[in-house]
C-alpha atoms as an extended CHARMM CRD file, in Angstrom:
* protein
*
       218  EXT
         1         1  MET       CA              0.0900000000        0.1190000000        0.0380000000  PROA      1               0.0000000000
         2         2  ARG       CA              1.4010000000        3.3810000000       -0.8960000000  PROA      2               0.0000000000
         3         3  GLU       CA              2.2260000000        5.5760000000        2.2300000000  PROA      3               0.0000000000
         4         4  SER       CA              0.1150000000        8.4630000000        0.9320000000  PROA      4               0.0000000000
         5         5  PHE       CA             -3.0200000000        6.3230000000        1.4740000000  PROA      5               0.0000000000
         6         6  VAL       CA             -2.4590000000        5.3310000000        5.0280000000  PROA      6               0.0000000000
         7         7  ASN       CA             -5.3480000000        6.5380000000        7.1800000000  PROA      7               0.0000000000
         8         8  LYS       CA             -7.1790000000        7.8920000000        4.2350000000  PROA      8               0.0000000000
         9         9  LYS       CA            -10.4960000000        6.9160000000        2.7630000000  PROA      9               0.0000000000
        10        10  MET       CA            -10.0300000000        4.0430000000        0.4330000000  PROA      10              0.0000000000
        11        11  ASN       CA            -11.6500000000        4.6480000000       -2.9610000000  PROA      11              0.0000000000
        12        12  GLY       CA            -10.4310000000        2.6520000000       -5.8370000000  PROA      12              0.0000000000
        13        13  ILE       CA            -10.6380000000        2.3840000000       -9.6510000000  PROA      13              0.0000000000
        14        14  LEU       CA            -10.3900000000       -1.0030000000      -11.1800000000  PROA      14              0.0000000000
        15        15  PHE       CA             -9.4530000000       -1.1290000000      -14.9340000000  PROA      15              0.0000000000
        16        16  ASP       CA            -10.0550000000       -3.7490000000      -17.6140000000  PROA      16              0.0000000000
        17        17  LEU       CA             -6.9800000000       -4.0080000000      -19.7470000000  PROA      17              0.0000000000
        18        18  ASP       CA             -7.6850000000       -4.6560000000      -23.4630000000  PROA      18              0.0000000000
        19        19  GLY       CA             -9.6640000000       -1.8560000000      -25.1060000000  PROA      19              0.0000000000
        20        20  THR       CA             -9.4630000000        0.1210000000      -21.8950000000  PROA      20              0.0000000000
        21        21  LEU       CA             -5.8720000000        0.9530000000      -21.2190000000  PROA      21              0.0000000000
        22        22  TRP       CA             -4.1710000000       -0.3620000000      -24.4870000000  PROA      22              0.0000000000
        23        23  ASP       CA             -4.4920000000       -2.2720000000      -27.7680000000  PROA      23              0.0000000000
        24        24  SER       CA             -2.2500000000       -5.2470000000      -28.1780000000  PROA      24              0.0000000000
        25        25  SER       CA             -4.2130000000       -6.8910000000      -30.9110000000  PROA      25              0.0000000000
        26        26  ASP       CA             -1.6490000000       -6.7810000000      -33.6850000000  PROA      26              0.0000000000
        27        27  TYR       CA              1.1370000000       -8.3740000000      -31.5450000000  PROA      27              0.0000000000
        28        28  VAL       CA             -1.1210000000      -10.8580000000      -30.0520000000  PROA      28              0.0000000000
        29        29  VAL       CA             -2.4770000000      -11.8550000000      -33.5420000000  PROA      29              0.0000000000
        30        30  GLU       CA              1.1400000000      -12.2040000000      -34.8840000000  PROA      30              0.0000000000
        31        31  SER       CA              2.2490000000      -14.2340000000      -31.9480000000  PROA      31              0.0000000000
        32        32  TRP       CA             -0.7160000000      -16.6470000000      -32.1050000000  PROA      32              0.0000000000
        33        33  ASN       CA             -0.4750000000      -17.0220000000      -35.8450000000  PROA      33              0.0000000000
        34        34  GLN       CA              3.0800000000      -18.1800000000      -35.4450000000  PROA      34              0.0000000000
        35        35  VAL       CA              1.8550000000      -21.0660000000      -33.2750000000  PROA      35              0.0000000000
        36        36  LEU       CA             -1.1340000000      -21.8910000000      -35.3570000000  PROA      36              0.0000000000
        37        37  ALA       CA              1.0730000000      -22.0430000000      -38.4590000000  PROA      37              0.0000000000
        38        38  LYS       CA              3.4220000000      -24.4780000000      -36.7000000000  PROA      38              0.0000000000
        39        39  TYR       CA              0.3710000000      -26.7550000000      -36.1650000000  PROA      39              0.0000000000
        40        40  GLY       CA             -1.1620000000      -26.2500000000      -39.6630000000  PROA      40              0.0000000000
        41        41  ARG       CA             -4.1870000000      -24.5140000000      -38.2480000000  PROA      41              0.0000000000
        42        42  LYS       CA             -6.3170000000      -21.5750000000      -39.5080000000  PROA      42              0.0000000000
        43        43  GLN       CA             -4.8630000000      -18.1230000000      -38.9660000000  PROA      43              0.0000000000
        44        44  ILE       CA             -6.6650000000      -15.3970000000      -37.1440000000  PROA      44              0.0000000000
        45        45  THR       CA             -7.2280000000      -11.7760000000      -37.8560000000  PROA      45              0.0000000000
        46        46  VAL       CA             -7.2430000000       -8.6800000000      -35.6470000000  PROA      46              0.0000000000
        47        47  ARG       CA            -11.1410000000       -8.6050000000      -36.0680000000  PROA      47              0.0000000000
        48        48  ASP       CA            -11.2300000000      -12.1600000000      -34.6320000000  PROA      48              0.0000000000
        49        49  MET       CA             -8.9290000000      -11.1120000000      -31.7910000000  PROA      49              0.0000000000
        50        50  ARG       CA            -11.0890000000       -8.2050000000      -30.7770000000  PROA      50              0.0000000000
        51        51  HSD       CA            -14.2210000000      -10.3670000000      -30.8290000000  PROA      51              0.0000000000
        52        52  TYR       CA            -12.3310000000      -12.7180000000      -28.3530000000  PROA      52              0.0000000000
        53        53  MET       CA            -11.3510000000       -9.9850000000      -25.9580000000  PROA      53              0.0000000000
        54        54  GLY       CA            -13.0220000000       -9.9360000000      -22.5350000000  PROA      54              0.0000000000
        55        55  ARG       CA            -13.6870000000      -13.5910000000      -22.5970000000  PROA      55              0.0000000000
        56        56  THR       CA            -11.8570000000      -16.2760000000      -20.4360000000  PROA      56              0.0000000000
        57        57  MET       CA             -8.9260000000      -18.2410000000      -21.8540000000  PROA      57              0.0000000000
        58        58  GLU       CA            -11.0400000000      -21.5230000000      -22.1690000000  PROA      58              0.0000000000
        59        59  ALA       CA            -13.8290000000      -19.6860000000      -23.9010000000  PROA      59              0.0000000000
        60        60  ILE       CA            -11.3750000000      -18.1190000000      -26.4220000000  PROA      60              0.0000000000
        61        61  ALA       CA             -9.7960000000      -21.4660000000      -27.0850000000  PROA      61              0.0000000000
        62        62  LYS       CA            -13.0990000000      -23.0030000000      -27.9090000000  PROA      62              0.0000000000
        63        63  MET       CA            -14.1530000000      -20.1280000000      -30.1510000000  PROA      63              0.0000000000
        64        64  MET       CA            -10.8640000000      -20.2780000000      -32.0390000000  PROA      64              0.0000000000
        65        65  MET       CA            -10.5960000000      -24.0640000000      -32.2930000000  PROA      65              0.0000000000
        66        66  PRO       CA            -14.0790000000      -25.5160000000      -32.0370000000  PROA      66              0.0000000000
        67        67  ASP       CA            -13.3430000000      -28.8080000000      -33.6590000000  PROA      67              0.0000000000
        68        68  GLU       CA            -10.2330000000      -29.6830000000      -31.9080000000  PROA      68              0.0000000000
        69        69  SER       CA             -9.9570000000      -32.2950000000      -29.2130000000  PROA      69              0.0000000000
        70        70  ASP       CA             -9.8460000000      -30.9180000000      -25.7420000000  PROA      70              0.0000000000
        71        71  GLU       CA             -6.2700000000      -32.1520000000      -25.3390000000  PROA      71              0.0000000000
        72        72  MET       CA             -4.8940000000      -30.6150000000      -28.5890000000  PROA      72              0.0000000000
        73        73  ARG       CA             -6.9570000000      -27.3190000000      -28.0970000000  PROA      73              0.0000000000
        74        74  GLU       CA             -5.2530000000      -27.0870000000      -24.6780000000  PROA      74              0.0000000000
        75        75  LYS       CA             -1.7690000000      -27.8310000000      -26.0160000000  PROA      75              0.0000000000
        76        76  ILE       CA             -1.9990000000      -25.4030000000      -28.9840000000  PROA      76              0.0000000000
        77        77  PHE       CA             -3.6550000000      -22.4980000000      -26.9850000000  PROA      77              0.0000000000
        78        78  LYS       CA             -1.0530000000      -22.8040000000      -24.0090000000  PROA      78              0.0000000000
        79        79  GLU       CA              1.6330000000      -22.3100000000      -26.5810000000  PROA      79              0.0000000000
        80        80  CYS       CA             -0.1060000000      -19.4530000000      -28.1480000000  PROA      80              0.0000000000
        81        81  CYS       CA             -0.4720000000      -17.6740000000      -24.6130000000  PROA      81              0.0000000000
        82        82  ASP       CA              3.1980000000      -18.3640000000      -23.8200000000  PROA      82              0.0000000000
        83        83  ASN       CA              4.2820000000      -16.8310000000      -27.1980000000  PROA      83              0.0000000000
        84        84  GLU       CA              1.9930000000      -13.9730000000      -26.6900000000  PROA      84              0.0000000000
        85        85  VAL       CA              3.5460000000      -13.0010000000      -23.3910000000  PROA      85              0.0000000000
        86        86  MET       CA              6.9630000000      -13.2710000000      -24.8260000000  PROA      86              0.0000000000
        87        87  PHE       CA              5.9350000000      -10.9670000000      -27.7130000000  PROA      87              0.0000000000
        88        88  LEU       CA              4.4200000000       -8.3640000000      -25.4170000000  PROA      88              0.0000000000
        89        89  ARG       CA              7.4540000000       -8.2580000000      -23.1230000000  PROA      89              0.0000000000
        90        90  GLN       CA              9.5660000000       -7.4730000000      -26.1750000000  PROA      90              0.0000000000
        91        91  HSD       CA              7.0960000000       -5.1980000000      -28.1520000000  PROA      91              0.0000000000
        92        92  GLY       CA              4.4640000000       -3.9180000000      -25.7360000000  PROA      92              0.0000000000
        93        93  GLY       CA              1.2680000000       -2.6930000000      -27.1960000000  PROA      93              0.0000000000
        94        94  ILE       CA             -0.4060000000        0.6690000000      -28.1020000000  PROA      94              0.0000000000
        95        95  LEU       CA             -1.3890000000        2.7970000000      -25.1680000000  PROA      95              0.0000000000
        96        96  PHE       CA             -4.4290000000        4.9220000000      -25.5300000000  PROA      96              0.0000000000
        97        97  ASN       CA             -3.4470000000        8.5490000000      -25.9060000000  PROA      97              0.0000000000
        98        98  HSD       CA             -2.7550000000       10.4210000000      -22.5300000000  PROA      98              0.0000000000
        99        99  LEU       CA             -2.9940000000        7.2350000000      -20.4840000000  PROA      99              0.0000000000
       100       100  GLU       CA              0.0290000000        7.8750000000      -18.3430000000  PROA      100             0.0000000000
       101       101  GLU       CA             -0.7710000000       11.5070000000      -17.5470000000  PROA      101             0.0000000000
       102       102  THR       CA             -4.4050000000       10.4040000000      -16.7440000000  PROA      102             0.0000000000
       103       103  LEU       CA             -3.0530000000        7.5960000000      -14.4410000000  PROA      103             0.0000000000
       104       104  LEU       CA             -0.8730000000       10.1300000000      -12.6430000000  PROA      104             0.0000000000
       105       105  LYS       CA             -3.7330000000       12.4810000000      -12.0830000000  PROA      105             0.0000000000
       106       106  LEU       CA             -5.9260000000        9.6530000000      -10.8340000000  PROA      106             0.0000000000
       107       107  GLN       CA             -3.3500000000        8.2390000000       -8.5580000000  PROA      107             0.0000000000
       108       108  LYS       CA             -3.2870000000       11.4330000000       -6.4220000000  PROA      108             0.0000000000
       109       109  ARG       CA             -6.9630000000       10.7110000000       -5.3020000000  PROA      109             0.0000000000
       110       110  TYR       CA             -7.5870000000        7.0060000000       -5.7590000000  PROA      110             0.0000000000
       111       111  ARG       CA             -5.9160000000        3.6270000000       -5.6670000000  PROA      111             0.0000000000
       112       112  LEU       CA             -5.6480000000        1.8980000000       -9.0640000000  PROA      112             0.0000000000
       113       113  PHE       CA             -5.9880000000       -1.7320000000      -10.0120000000  PROA      113             0.0000000000
       114       114  VAL       CA             -6.1340000000       -3.9610000000      -13.1030000000  PROA      114             0.0000000000
       115       115  VAL       CA             -8.4400000000       -6.9640000000      -13.2850000000  PROA      115             0.0000000000
       116       116  SER       CA             -8.3250000000       -8.8540000000      -16.6610000000  PROA      116             0.0000000000
       117       117  ASN       CA             -9.5440000000      -12.3030000000      -17.9690000000  PROA      117             0.0000000000
       118       118  CYS       CA             -6.0040000000      -12.8910000000      -19.1860000000  PROA      118             0.0000000000
       119       119  GLN       CA             -3.3110000000      -15.4350000000      -18.4740000000  PROA      119             0.0000000000
       120       120  ILE       CA             -0.4320000000      -15.0750000000      -15.8730000000  PROA      120             0.0000000000
       121       121  GLY       CA              2.1770000000      -12.7410000000      -17.3230000000  PROA      121             0.0000000000
       122       122  TYR       CA              0.0550000000      -10.6430000000      -19.5000000000  PROA      122             0.0000000000
       123       123  ILE       CA             -0.7270000000       -7.8480000000      -17.1480000000  PROA      123             0.0000000000
       124       124  GLU       CA              2.9380000000       -7.8960000000      -15.9710000000  PROA      124             0.0000000000
       125       125  ALA       CA              4.0250000000       -7.5440000000      -19.6930000000  PROA      125             0.0000000000
       126       126  PHE       CA              1.8110000000       -4.4150000000      -20.1050000000  PROA      126             0.0000000000
       127       127  LEU       CA              3.1610000000       -2.9050000000      -16.7880000000  PROA      127             0.0000000000
       128       128  GLN       CA              6.7530000000       -3.7130000000      -17.2690000000  PROA      128             0.0000000000
       129       129  TYR       CA              7.1940000000       -2.8780000000      -21.0280000000  PROA      129             0.0000000000
       130       130  HSD       CA              5.6080000000        0.6120000000      -20.4970000000  PROA      130             0.0000000000
       131       131  GLN       CA              6.9360000000        1.0550000000      -16.9590000000  PROA      131             0.0000000000
       132       132  LEU       CA              3.5510000000        1.5730000000      -15.4500000000  PROA      132             0.0000000000
       133       133  GLU       CA              3.9560000000       -0.5390000000      -12.3390000000  PROA      133             0.0000000000
       134       134  LYS       CA              4.2060000000        2.5030000000      -10.1760000000  PROA      134             0.0000000000
       135       135  TYR       CA              0.6390000000        3.4900000000      -10.7480000000  PROA      135             0.0000000000
       136       136  PHE       CA             -1.1250000000        0.2990000000       -9.6470000000  PROA      136             0.0000000000
       137       137  ASP       CA             -1.3830000000       -1.2570000000       -6.1670000000  PROA      137             0.0000000000
       138       138  ASP       CA             -2.7660000000       -4.6480000000       -7.1990000000  PROA      138             0.0000000000
       139       139  THR       CA             -3.7710000000       -6.7270000000      -10.2020000000  PROA      139             0.0000000000
       140       140  GLU       CA             -5.6560000000      -10.0080000000      -10.5940000000  PROA      140             0.0000000000
       141       141  ASN       CA             -6.3610000000      -12.2880000000      -13.5700000000  PROA      141             0.0000000000
       142       142  TYR       CA             -8.2450000000      -15.4640000000      -14.7220000000  PROA      142             0.0000000000
       143       143  GLY       CA             -5.1050000000      -17.3400000000      -15.2800000000  PROA      143             0.0000000000
       144       144  ARG       CA             -3.9660000000      -16.9840000000      -11.5260000000  PROA      144             0.0000000000
       145       145  THR       CA             -7.3250000000      -17.5920000000       -9.7790000000  PROA      145             0.0000000000
       146       146  GLY       CA             -9.4160000000      -19.5600000000      -12.2940000000  PROA      146             0.0000000000
       147       147  LEU       CA            -12.2100000000      -17.2080000000      -11.2200000000  PROA      147             0.0000000000
       148       148  GLU       CA            -14.6470000000      -15.2370000000      -13.4920000000  PROA      148             0.0000000000
       149       149  LYS       CA            -13.9270000000      -11.5250000000      -13.8910000000  PROA      149             0.0000000000
       150       150  GLY       CA            -16.6900000000      -10.4920000000      -11.4680000000  PROA      150             0.0000000000
       151       151  GLU       CA            -15.2670000000      -12.7120000000       -8.7640000000  PROA      151             0.0000000000
       152       152  ASN       CA            -11.8020000000      -11.3320000000       -9.3160000000  PROA      152             0.0000000000
       153       153  ILE       CA            -13.1260000000       -7.8090000000       -9.0510000000  PROA      153             0.0000000000
       154       154  LYS       CA            -14.7340000000       -8.7070000000       -5.5980000000  PROA      154             0.0000000000
       155       155  LEU       CA            -11.4950000000      -10.1790000000       -4.5140000000  PROA      155             0.0000000000
       156       156  VAL       CA             -9.3890000000       -7.1350000000       -5.3360000000  PROA      156             0.0000000000
       157       157  VAL       CA            -12.0390000000       -4.7730000000       -3.5840000000  PROA      157             0.0000000000
       158       158  GLU       CA            -12.2050000000       -6.9760000000       -0.5770000000  PROA      158             0.0000000000
       159       159  ARG       CA             -8.4460000000       -7.6030000000       -0.1110000000  PROA      159             0.0000000000
       160       160  ASN       CA             -7.6580000000       -3.8700000000       -0.5150000000  PROA      160             0.0000000000
       161       161  HSD       CA            -10.4590000000       -2.7620000000        1.7860000000  PROA      161             0.0000000000
       162       162  LEU       CA            -11.9650000000       -0.2150000000       -0.5440000000  PROA      162             0.0000000000
       163       163  ASP       CA            -14.7390000000        1.8710000000        0.5940000000  PROA      163             0.0000000000
       164       164  LYS       CA            -15.9230000000        2.7560000000       -2.8360000000  PROA      164             0.0000000000
       165       165  ALA       CA            -14.8380000000        1.1960000000       -6.1150000000  PROA      165             0.0000000000
       166       166  VAL       CA            -15.7390000000        1.4050000000       -9.8670000000  PROA      166             0.0000000000
       167       167  TYR       CA            -14.8140000000       -0.8060000000      -12.8120000000  PROA      167             0.0000000000
       168       168  VAL       CA            -13.7950000000        0.7260000000      -16.0350000000  PROA      168             0.0000000000
       169       169  GLY       CA            -14.1700000000       -1.4190000000      -19.2560000000  PROA      169             0.0000000000
       170       170  ASP       CA            -15.2290000000       -1.4210000000      -22.8600000000  PROA      170             0.0000000000
       171       171  VAL       CA            -17.3450000000       -4.4760000000      -23.4750000000  PROA      171             0.0000000000
       172       172  GLN       CA            -20.6470000000       -5.9950000000      -22.2790000000  PROA      172             0.0000000000
       173       173  GLY       CA            -18.7990000000       -8.6950000000      -20.3690000000  PROA      173             0.0000000000
       174       174  ASP       CA            -17.0670000000       -5.8910000000      -18.3670000000  PROA      174             0.0000000000
       175       175  LEU       CA            -20.4270000000       -4.4630000000      -17.3700000000  PROA      175             0.0000000000
       176       176  ASP       CA            -21.6820000000       -7.9060000000      -16.4380000000  PROA      176             0.0000000000
       177       177  SER       CA            -18.6850000000       -8.4290000000      -14.2740000000  PROA      177             0.0000000000
       178       178  ALA       CA            -19.1200000000       -5.0500000000      -12.4350000000  PROA      178             0.0000000000
       179       179  ASP       CA            -22.7700000000       -6.0880000000      -11.8070000000  PROA      179             0.0000000000
       180       180  MET       CA            -21.7050000000       -9.4790000000      -10.4930000000  PROA      180             0.0000000000
       181       181  ALA       CA            -19.2360000000       -7.7420000000       -8.0630000000  PROA      181             0.0000000000
       182       182  GLY       CA            -21.8460000000       -5.2930000000       -6.9630000000  PROA      182             0.0000000000
       183       183  ILE       CA            -19.8760000000       -2.0840000000       -8.0280000000  PROA      183             0.0000000000
       184       184  PRO       CA            -20.6800000000        0.6780000000      -10.5970000000  PROA      184             0.0000000000
       185       185  PHE       CA            -19.3230000000        0.6530000000      -14.0260000000  PROA      185             0.0000000000
       186       186  ILE       CA            -17.9810000000        3.3000000000      -16.4720000000  PROA      186             0.0000000000
       187       187  HSD       CA            -18.0240000000        2.4090000000      -20.1460000000  PROA      187             0.0000000000
       188       188  ALA       CA            -14.8280000000        3.1010000000      -22.0520000000  PROA      188             0.0000000000
       189       189  ALA       CA            -16.7120000000        3.9750000000      -25.2510000000  PROA      189             0.0000000000
       190       190  TYR       CA            -13.5060000000        4.4950000000      -27.2200000000  PROA      190             0.0000000000
       191       191  GLY       CA            -12.6540000000        0.7560000000      -26.8660000000  PROA      191             0.0000000000
       192       192  PHE       CA            -13.7290000000       -2.3610000000      -28.7600000000  PROA      192             0.0000000000
       193       193  GLY       CA            -17.4540000000       -2.9100000000      -27.6740000000  PROA      193             0.0000000000
       194       194  THR       CA            -20.7440000000       -1.6560000000      -26.5710000000  PROA      194             0.0000000000
       195       195  VAL       CA            -23.0540000000       -2.2180000000      -23.6140000000  PROA      195             0.0000000000
       196       196  ASN       CA            -26.8010000000       -3.0400000000      -23.4430000000  PROA      196             0.0000000000
       197       197  ARG       CA            -27.8780000000       -0.2270000000      -21.0810000000  PROA      197             0.0000000000
       198       198  LYS       CA            -27.1170000000        3.4250000000      -20.1600000000  PROA      198             0.0000000000
       199       199  VAL       CA            -24.2270000000        3.7330000000      -17.8620000000  PROA      199             0.0000000000
       200       200  PRO       CA            -21.6830000000        6.5470000000      -17.3200000000  PROA      200             0.0000000000
       201       201  LYS       CA            -19.3860000000        6.6200000000      -20.2270000000  PROA      201             0.0000000000
       202       202  ILE       CA            -16.0760000000        8.2180000000      -21.3200000000  PROA      202             0.0000000000
       203       203  ASN       CA            -15.1250000000        8.9080000000      -25.0020000000  PROA      203             0.0000000000
       204       204  ASP       CA            -11.5220000000        9.4610000000      -24.0990000000  PROA      204             0.0000000000
       205       205  ILE       CA             -9.3220000000        8.3960000000      -21.1100000000  PROA      205             0.0000000000
       206       206  THR       CA             -8.7730000000       11.9360000000      -20.2070000000  PROA      206             0.0000000000
       207       207  GLU       CA            -12.5220000000       12.2670000000      -19.2760000000  PROA      207             0.0000000000
       208       208  LEU       CA            -12.0600000000        9.6520000000      -16.6140000000  PROA      208             0.0000000000
       209       209  PRO       CA            -11.1070000000       11.7410000000      -13.6030000000  PROA      209             0.0000000000
       210       210  ASP       CA            -14.1560000000       13.9780000000      -13.8720000000  PROA      210             0.0000000000
       211       211  CYS       CA            -16.4570000000       10.9840000000      -14.5160000000  PROA      211             0.0000000000
       212       212  VAL       CA            -15.1180000000        9.2420000000      -11.3640000000  PROA      212             0.0000000000
       213       213  GLU       CA            -15.5240000000       12.2860000000       -9.3290000000  PROA      213             0.0000000000
       214       214  LYS       CA            -18.9990000000       12.6910000000      -10.3280000000  PROA      214             0.0000000000
       215       215  LEU       CA            -19.9200000000        9.0080000000       -9.7650000000  PROA      215             0.0000000000
       216       216  PHE       CA            -18.4380000000        9.0120000000       -6.2130000000  PROA      216             0.0000000000
       217       217  GLY       CA            -20.1070000000       12.3070000000       -5.4010000000  PROA      217             0.0000000000
       218       218  GLU       CA            -16.9290000000       14.2370000000       -4.4810000000  PROA      218             0.0000000000
């Protein structure tokens, strides 16, 4: 816990990663297609990848290779994920404009977190390549816990003793996960998807500080 938050009210912002903080689609597609080519399997596109984002690893694997045996699907997909993390550690991804300056502004008032349906190593690749570790107090992912995103959101909120929390994401699954966790949601409308009801939204990451302030009634 950062010293500046000791004895202060604990309000936090939890972020989805893909489509909310960055876009890694091109490198993920390239890394996966290397593995798929090795096994003589159908290549995927960036459009495919963006359709997969927000889902669990098992769900993506089944969507990508519906006719594979469970054993072969697991083997190929694990290799895809391992190659992906290696790629992202080397190349990073595309950060949304003004991300770091917005995180710096938010960090002065709130604790920041990342919760994603990714594998172990993915969030770490994002943080380390772009040197953003200093902005986030905690992270959680499906690969480590095996839990649905909503449960991981609850886990982070509870173990960090947050008084108020909000989840920021770009797709319907993110809204559903915030609902499951019992916290409000802000739609990153600049991302990869839409949501099925009216919620607070931002069209640029720089709008987030004002949106959170209004949501928390500050």
